[in-house]
N, C-alpha and C positions, 0 to 999 in steps of 0.2 A: 119663505117664512118671515114674518114680521118680527123685528127686534123688540125686545122688552127689557125693561130695567129689572135687575134683581137686587135684593138687599145685600148689604155687606155680610150679614150673617150667612145667607145662602151661598154667597161667593166664597166665604171662608170655609164653609162646610164642604164645598166641592174640592177645595185644596186638601183639606184634612182627609177626606175619603179617598182621593186619588193618590195622595203621597204617603198616607199612613203616618202623618206627623201629629203632634199634639196641637190643639187649638191655640195655646199660648205662644207657640212658635211662629204662628202666622201673623206677622206684623207688616206694616207697609214697607219697611226697609229690608225685610227678609228676602234674600236671594234664593230663587228656586233651587239652584244647583249647590251653592255653597252652604246655605243655612238649612235648607229643607231636604238636602241630599237627593234631589231629583236627577235622574239620568235623562238622556235624550229621548228615550221612549216614554218616560213619565211625562216629559214636557209636551210631546205630541198628544198623548192621551188627555192631558190637562187642557190644552187648547181645544181639543175636540169637545170635552165636557163643557167648557165655557160656551162654545158655539151652540151646543145642544140646549143649554139652559137659558141662553139669551136670544137665540134666533139670529145671531150675527154670523157673518162669514169672516174669519180672520185669515187674510192671505199669509202664505209662508214667509214672505219678506217682512211683514209686520211681526209675526210670531217670533222670528229670530231676534228681534230687537227687544222683546219683552223678557227681562231677566229677573225682575223683582215683583213681589206681590203688589206693591204700589203702582208700578207701571201697568200691570195687568188690569187692576181696578180702574185706573184713569182711562185706559184704552176703552174698556167696556162702557164706562159711564159716558164718555164723549160720543160714542157711536150708538148708544141705545136711545130709543124714543121715549 
């Protein structure tokens, strides 16, 4: 599958839908676990949703390093065509 860029709004909506948080909670500095109350299963599902919506494959070793919204956004932007 070819990678594709997504808008920040779409990216943010994925997080809101998967984690059940409020849109205003999704800031670049927000920690998935500490600020958005994601558990390890939530994080796996979130990474999968990012992959599905961008066409990217995010290796486990990279996924483990992504702890904030900003890190996830930068990772996706750097690797999308």
